[in-house]
C-alpha positions in Angstrom: -23.4 -56.0 61.6 -25.8 -58.0 63.8 -26.7 -61.6 63.2 -30.3 -62.8 63.4 -31.2 -65.2 66.2 -33.3 -67.0 63.6 -31.7 -69.2 60.9 -30.4 -67.2 57.9 -32.1 -68.4 54.8 -30.7 -68.7 51.3 -32.7 -67.0 48.5 -33.6 -69.4 45.7 -34.0 -68.7 42.0 -37.0 -69.8 39.9 -36.2 -71.0 36.4 -38.3 -72.9 33.9 -40.9 -73.7 36.5 -38.6 -75.0 39.2 -36.9 -73.6 42.3 -33.2 -73.8 42.4 -30.3 -73.0 44.7 -27.8 -70.8 42.9 -24.2 -71.9 42.4 -23.1 -68.3 43.0 -19.7 -67.9 44.7 -20.8 -64.5 46.1 -23.7 -63.8 48.3 -24.9 -60.6 50.0 -26.7 -60.1 53.3 -30.4 -59.2 53.6 -31.2 -57.3 56.7 -34.1 -56.7 59.1 -33.5 -52.9 59.1 -35.4 -52.5 62.4 -32.9 -54.7 64.2 -29.8 -54.4 62.0 -29.7 -58.2 61.9 -29.0 -60.4 58.9 -32.0 -62.5 58.0 -31.0 -64.0 54.6 -28.3 -64.2 52.0 -29.0 -63.5 48.4 -26.8 -64.9 45.6 -25.2 -62.9 42.9 -26.2 -65.3 40.1 -23.4 -66.2 37.6 -23.9 -65.4 34.0 -24.9 -68.9 33.0 -27.9 -68.8 35.4 -29.1 -65.5 33.9 -28.8 -67.0 30.5 -30.7 -70.1 31.6 -33.6 -68.0 32.8 -33.7 -66.1 29.6 -33.5 -69.3 27.5 -36.4 -70.7 29.5 -38.5 -67.6 29.0 -37.7 -67.6 25.3 -38.7 -71.2 24.9 -41.9 -70.6 26.8 -42.8 -67.6 24.7 -43.3 -69.7 21.6 -46.3 -71.4 23.1 -47.5 -68.8 25.7 -48.0 -66.1 23.0 -50.5 -68.4 21.3 -52.6 -69.0 24.5 -55.8 -67.1 24.1 -56.0 -63.9 26.0 -59.1 -65.0 27.9 -57.1 -68.1 29.1 -54.1 -66.0 30.1 -56.5 -63.7 32.0 -57.8 -66.7 34.0 -54.3 -67.3 35.4 -54.3 -63.7 36.6 -57.7 -64.1 38.1 -56.4 -67.0 40.1 -53.3 -65.0 41.0 -55.5 -62.1 42.2 -57.4 -64.4 44.5 -54.1 -65.9 45.9 -52.7 -62.4 46.5 -55.9 -61.4 48.2 -55.7 -64.4 50.6 -52.0 -63.9 51.3 -51.7 -60.1 51.3 -51.2 -59.9 55.0 -48.4 -62.4 54.8 -46.8 -60.5 51.9 -47.1 -57.2 53.9 -45.3 -58.8 56.8 -42.4 -59.9 54.6 -42.1 -56.4 53.3 -42.0 -54.9 56.7 -39.4 -57.4 57.9 -37.0 -56.9 55.0 -37.7 -53.3 54.2 -38.7 -51.8 57.5 -41.7 -49.7 56.5 -44.7 -49.5 58.8 -47.1 -52.4 58.4 -50.0 -50.2 57.3 -47.8 -48.8 54.5 -46.8 -52.3 53.5 -50.4 -53.4 53.3 -51.2 -50.4 51.2 -48.4 -51.1 48.8 -49.6 -54.7 48.3 -53.1 -53.5 47.6 -51.8 -51.1 45.0 -49.9 -54.0 43.3 -53.0 -56.2 43.5 -54.9 -53.5 41.6 -52.6 -53.8 38.7 -53.3 -57.5 38.6 -57.0 -56.7 38.5 -56.4 -54.3 35.7 -54.4 -57.0 33.7 -57.3 -59.4 34.2 -59.2 -57.2 31.6 -56.5 -57.9 28.9 -59.0 -59.4 26.3 -60.6 -55.9 26.1 -57.3 -54.0 26.5 -55.8 -55.9 23.5 -58.6 -55.1 21.1 -57.6 -53.3 17.9 -59.5 -51.1 15.5 -61.3 -52.0 12.2 -62.4 -50.0 9.2 -64.1 -51.7 6.3 -63.9 -50.4 2.8 -60.8 -48.1 3.2 -61.0 -48.5 -0.6 -63.3 -50.4 -2.8 -63.5 -54.0 -1.4 -60.5 -53.5 0.9 -60.7 -53.6 4.7 -58.1 -52.7 7.3 -57.7 -53.6 11.0 -55.1 -53.4 13.7 -53.9 -56.1 16.1 -51.6 -56.1 19.1 -49.0 -58.9 19.5 -46.5 -59.7 22.3 -42.9 -58.8 21.8 -41.1 -61.7 23.5 -38.9 -62.0 26.7 -39.2 -59.0 29.0 -37.0 -58.2 31.9 -38.0 -56.4 35.1 -35.4 -54.7 37.4 -37.1 -53.6 40.6 -36.0 -51.4 43.5 -35.9 -52.0 47.3 -38.5 -49.4 48.3 -41.6 -51.2 47.1 -40.7 -54.9 47.0 -44.2 -56.1 46.0 -45.9 -53.1 44.3 -43.2 -52.4 41.6 -42.8 -56.0 40.4 -46.6 -56.1 40.2 -46.6 -52.9 38.1 -44.7 -54.9 35.4 -45.1 -58.6 35.5 -49.0 -59.1 35.3 -49.3 -56.7 32.3 -46.4 -58.3 30.5 -47.6 -61.9 30.8 -51.2 -60.9 30.2 -50.1 -59.5 26.8 -48.5 -62.8 25.9 -44.9 -62.1 26.8 -42.6 -64.1 29.1 -40.7 -62.5 32.0 -37.5 -62.5 33.9 -37.6 -60.7 37.2 -34.4 -59.4 39.0 -35.5 -57.8 42.3 -33.4 -55.6 44.5 -30.7 -57.6 46.3 -31.8 -55.8 49.5 -35.4 -57.1 49.5 -35.5 -60.5 47.6 -37.8 -62.4 49.9 -40.9 -60.5 48.9 -40.3 -61.2 45.2 -39.8 -64.9 46.0 -43.2 -65.1 47.7 -44.9 -63.3 44.8 -43.4 -65.8 42.4 -44.4 -68.7 44.6 -48.0 -67.6 44.6 -47.9 -67.1 40.8 -46.5 -70.6 40.4 -49.4 -71.9 42.5 -51.8 -70.8 39.7 -50.4 -73.5 37.5 -48.7 -71.0 35.2 -46.8 -72.9 32.5 -43.0 -73.4 33.1 -40.8 -70.6 31.9 -43.4 -67.9 31.6 -42.1 -66.2 34.7 -38.5 -66.6 36.0 -36.7 -65.1 39.0 -32.9 -64.4 39.3 -30.9 -62.5 41.8 -28.0 -60.1 41.7 -26.8 -56.5 41.3 -25.3 -54.3 38.5 -23.4 -57.1 36.7 -26.6 -59.3 36.6 -28.6 -56.3 35.3 -26.1 -55.7 32.5 -26.2 -59.4 31.6 -30.0 -59.2 31.2 -29.9 -56.0 29.3 -27.3 -57.3 26.9 -28.9 -60.7 26.3 -30.0 -60.8 22.6 -33.2 -62.6 23.5 -34.4 -59.9 25.9 -36.6 -57.6 23.9 -37.9 -55.2 26.5 -36.5 -53.8 29.8 -38.4 -52.2 32.7 -36.5 -50.6 35.6 -37.3 -48.5 38.6 -34.3 -46.9 40.3 -32.3 -43.7 40.7 -32.1 -41.3 37.9 -28.5 -42.3 37.4 -29.4 -46.0 37.1 -32.5 -45.4 34.9 -30.5 -43.2 32.5 -27.7 -45.8 32.2 -30.1 -48.7 31.6 -32.1 -46.6 29.1 -28.9 -45.7 27.2 -27.5 -49.2 27.2 -30.7 -51.0 26.2 -32.0 -48.5 23.7 -28.6 -48.5 22.0 -29.3 -52.2 21.3 -32.7 -51.5 19.8 -34.6 -52.7 22.9 -37.8 -51.3 24.2 -37.2 -49.5 27.5 -39.2 -47.9 30.3 -36.9 -46.5 32.9 -38.3 -44.8 35.9 -35.8 -42.6 37.7 -35.5 -40.4 40.8 -37.6 -37.5 41.9 -37.7 -34.2 43.8 -41.4 -33.6 44.2 -42.7 -30.2 45.3 -45.8 -29.4 47.3 -47.0 -25.8 46.9 -49.1 -24.5 49.8 -51.1 -21.4 49.0 -52.1 -18.8 51.6 -55.8 -19.8 51.4 -55.2 -23.5 52.2 -56.7 -25.1 55.3 -53.5 -25.9 57.3 -54.9 -28.8 59.4 -55.3 -31.3 56.5 -52.4 -29.8 54.7 -50.0 -30.5 57.5 -51.2 -34.1 57.7 -50.8 -34.5 54.0 -47.4 -33.0 53.8 -46.0 -35.0 56.7 -47.4 -38.2 55.3 -45.9 -37.4 51.9 -42.5 -36.4 53.2 -42.0 -39.0 55.9 -44.2 -41.9 54.8 -42.1 -45.0 54.0 -39.3 -43.1 55.8 -39.0 -40.8 52.7 -37.9 -43.8 50.6 -40.2 -43.4 47.7 -40.1 -41.7 44.3 -43.4 -39.9 45.0 -42.3 -38.5 48.4 -43.0 -34.8 48.7 -39.5 -33.6 49.6 -39.9 -29.9 49.0 -42.7 -27.7 50.4 -43.1 -24.3 48.7 -44.8 -22.0 51.1 -46.4 -19.0 49.4 -46.4 -15.8 51.5 -47.6 -15.1 54.1 -48.3 -18.7 55.2 -44.7 -19.9 55.7 -44.1 -19.2 59.4 -47.4 -20.9 60.5 -46.9 -23.8 58.2 -43.3 -24.5 59.4 -44.3 -24.3 63.0 -47.1 -26.8 62.5 -45.0 -29.1 60.4 -42.3 -29.3 63.0 -44.8 -30.1 65.8 -46.4 -32.9 63.8 -43.2 -34.4 62.5 -41.6 -34.3 65.9 -44.6 -36.3 67.3 -44.3 -39.1 64.7 -44.1 -42.6 66.3 -40.8 -44.1 65.1 -39.9 -47.7 65.6 -40.1 -51.2 64.1 -42.7 -51.3 61.4 -44.5 -54.3 62.8 -45.5 -52.6 66.0 -49.0 -51.1 66.5 -49.1 -47.3 66.1 -45.7 -46.9 64.4 -45.8 -44.2 61.7 -42.2 -44.3 60.5 -39.7 -47.2 60.4 -36.0 -47.4 59.7 -34.1 -46.7 56.6 -33.1 -49.7 54.4 -29.5 -49.9 55.5 -26.8 -48.3 57.6 -25.2 -46.8 54.5 -28.5 -45.1 53.5 -29.0 -43.8 57.0 -25.5 -42.3 57.0 -26.1 -40.9 53.5 -29.2 -39.1 54.6 -27.5 -37.8 57.7 -24.7 -36.4 55.5 -27.4 -34.3 53.7 -28.3 -32.8 57.0 -24.7 -31.7 57.4 -24.7 -30.4 53.9 -27.9 -28.4 54.5 -26.5 -26.7 57.6 -23.3 -25.9 55.6 -25.5 -24.3 52.9 -27.0 -22.1 55.6 -30.5 -23.5 55.5 -32.3 -23.4 58.9 -32.4 -26.9 60.4 -35.6 -26.5 62.5 -36.1 -30.2 63.2 -33.0 -32.5 63.4 -33.6 -36.2 63.0 -30.2 -37.1 64.3 -31.4 -36.3 67.8 -33.5 -39.5 67.8 -32.4 -41.6 70.9 -30.0 -44.4 70.0 -31.5 -47.8 69.2 -30.9 -50.9 67.3 -31.4 -50.8 63.5 -31.0 -48.2 60.9 -33.2 -45.4 62.3 -33.1 -41.6 61.7 -35.8 -39.2 62.8 -37.8 -36.8 60.7 -35.9 -33.6 59.7 -37.1 -30.2 58.4 -35.1 -27.4 56.8 -36.6 -23.9 56.5 -35.6 -21.0 54.3 -34.0 -23.3 51.7 -32.9 -21.7 48.5 -33.8 -23.5 45.2 -30.1 -23.7 44.2 -29.0 -25.6 47.4 -28.1 -29.3 47.0 -30.8 -30.2 49.6 -33.4 -28.6 47.3 -32.0 -30.1 44.0 -30.8 -33.6 44.8 -32.9 -36.7 45.7 -32.1 -37.5 49.3 -34.4 -40.5 49.6 -35.0 -40.2 53.3 -37.0 -38.4 55.9 -35.9 -34.9 55.1 -38.3 -32.0 54.1 -37.0 -28.7 52.7 -39.3 -25.6 52.9 -38.8 -22.9 50.3 -40.5 -19.5 50.7 -42.1 -18.0 47.6 -43.8 -14.6 47.1 -46.5 -15.7 44.6 -47.9 -18.6 42.7 -45.9 -17.6 39.7 -42.7 -17.7 41.8 -43.7 -21.1 43.2 -44.3 -22.6 39.7 -40.9 -21.3 38.6 -39.3 -23.1 41.6 -41.0 -26.3 40.7 -40.1 -26.1 37.0 -36.5 -25.4 37.9 -36.1 -29.0 39.0 -34.3 -31.4 36.7 -36.8 -34.1 37.7 -40.5 -34.1 37.1 -42.2 -37.0 38.7 -45.0 -35.3 40.7 -46.1 -32.0 42.1 -49.0 -30.9 44.3 -50.9 -27.8 45.2 -52.9 -27.1 48.3 -55.5 -24.4 47.8 -59.2 -23.6 47.6 -58.7 -21.3 44.5 -59.9 -23.0 41.3 -58.0 -20.5 39.1 -54.7 -21.3 41.0 -55.4 -25.0 40.4 -55.9 -24.5 36.7 -52.8 -22.4 36.4 -50.7 -25.0 38.4 -52.0 -28.1 36.5 -51.4 -26.4 33.1 -48.0 -24.8 33.7 -46.1 -27.2 36.1 -43.6 -29.5 34.4 -44.3 -32.8 36.1 -46.2 -35.9 35.0 -48.4 -36.5 38.0 -50.2 -33.6 39.7 -52.0 -33.5 43.0 -54.7 -31.0 44.0 -55.0 -31.1 47.7 -53.4 -34.5 47.6 -49.9 -35.1 48.9 -49.0 -38.3 47.0 -50.6 -38.1 43.6 -49.9 -41.7 42.6 -52.3 -42.8 39.8 -54.5 -45.9 40.0 -53.6 -49.0 38.0 -55.7 -48.0 34.9 -53.8 -44.7 34.5 -50.0 -44.5 33.6 -47.3 -43.6 36.2 -46.3 -40.7 34.1 -43.0 -39.1 35.2 -41.3 -36.4 33.2 -37.8 -35.0 32.6 -35.1 -36.8 34.6 -37.7 -39.0 36.4 -38.5 -41.1 33.3 -36.6 -42.3 30.2 -38.7 -43.8 27.4 -42.0 -43.3 25.6 -44.5 -45.6 27.3 -45.0 -45.6 31.1 -45.8 -48.4 33.5 -49.3 -49.8 33.9 -52.5 -48.4 32.5 -53.0 -48.5 28.7 -49.4 -47.3 28.3 -48.3 -50.6 29.9 -50.3 -52.6 27.4 -48.8 -50.6 24.5 -45.3 -51.0 25.9 -45.5 -54.8 26.1 -47.0 -55.2 22.6 -46.3 -54.4 19.0 -49.1 -53.0 16.8 -49.7 -54.6 13.4 -51.9 -53.2 10.7 -53.5 -55.6 8.3 -55.0 -54.5 4.9 -57.0 -57.2 3.1 -59.0 -57.7 -0.1 -60.9 -60.8 -1.1 -62.5 -61.1 -4.5 
């Protein structure tokens, strides 16, 4: 472990409108992954601090829920302006504590900012339906009301975007919020909450605590927490869903992925190669929408693999804050070693390792080069399990039918893409593939803020997805009123 030459900061909590130092006995290091240096220490908040944050949110809910939606929206308009002015600063924090290339960090902040913009339209989004004279002299209408204290448990791979998937929509709907960011990247969340506090948001509406699994369990089990949103591995998402749902809480739990990209023989390979490499190796493969399996439909496989290897081998790899860098480090030494272990597993499974990222010249930080396996079989571990790193598996398929069967064999169903000029193939693919987000000549089919992030199968546990109208429905209860006046 390296030690930063700069002072190591202590990560604070935000409870009831005030910043506080935690009394935690245990802290964990936060790294600059490009240097392998410790830049901060994050507390594992004791149970009473978690309880204090929930109590503050619960007290604030009683008044915040009665603030008119148009007034709540004005706080978000101010927040949107502050994020716009400080988005470069936020992007730099992301790059420093996560390691991703600065261009990718900027893009992720922009995607989060777009959810804030969506939430600014909450007066319209909360509108119900009305029908007069459902019977003689009787009218009926629906209204949407907030549900209470909501908890957000966010991952390390998108330190700004994922909290902004949840928090703006939740508070716009009239709820209050407790955010528990990943202990690996807490500084981005701290800056997001600082900017939100600068809007004048009432105390207790948003609270920030730190920790790991025990703190998550404390939040889930707290009787005043009514809804839980989490993004994490499939194992973590399934566990949170089961634990919270068993207590009658509302849950949206986004899990892992094994996204497939089907390349048809008629595809134009120049843009396809750029899209596949960007999807597989962008954010160093540490994203749930990474395309980690390319399915090459005969006879395009040999040409596709040759071009993919040439492009991936030419990727500029280094610290994310340097100009021209296309791929940064992994989040930690442990994650780097975990991904490298999958390279050993793939070779053991007799896949052809045609590009070996372990051959990257030694350097400081948690770096691993891009890797590509060819002639992977669908039953291999490297084809089935989420690696969450810069590893692409290429499977050969004899037809579109065979390719769709390979995609649908996966236990996860976040996203899938097809590259083709054939409209009939596109229609067949979009109809029959078992995944929630489909790309047509698009490598990363992430929806905009006004559509839901709609994972299927082992990639999502719950009924209502994050952002879009699903997000509004998740953070509200619907009430139907039937009235008659003589």
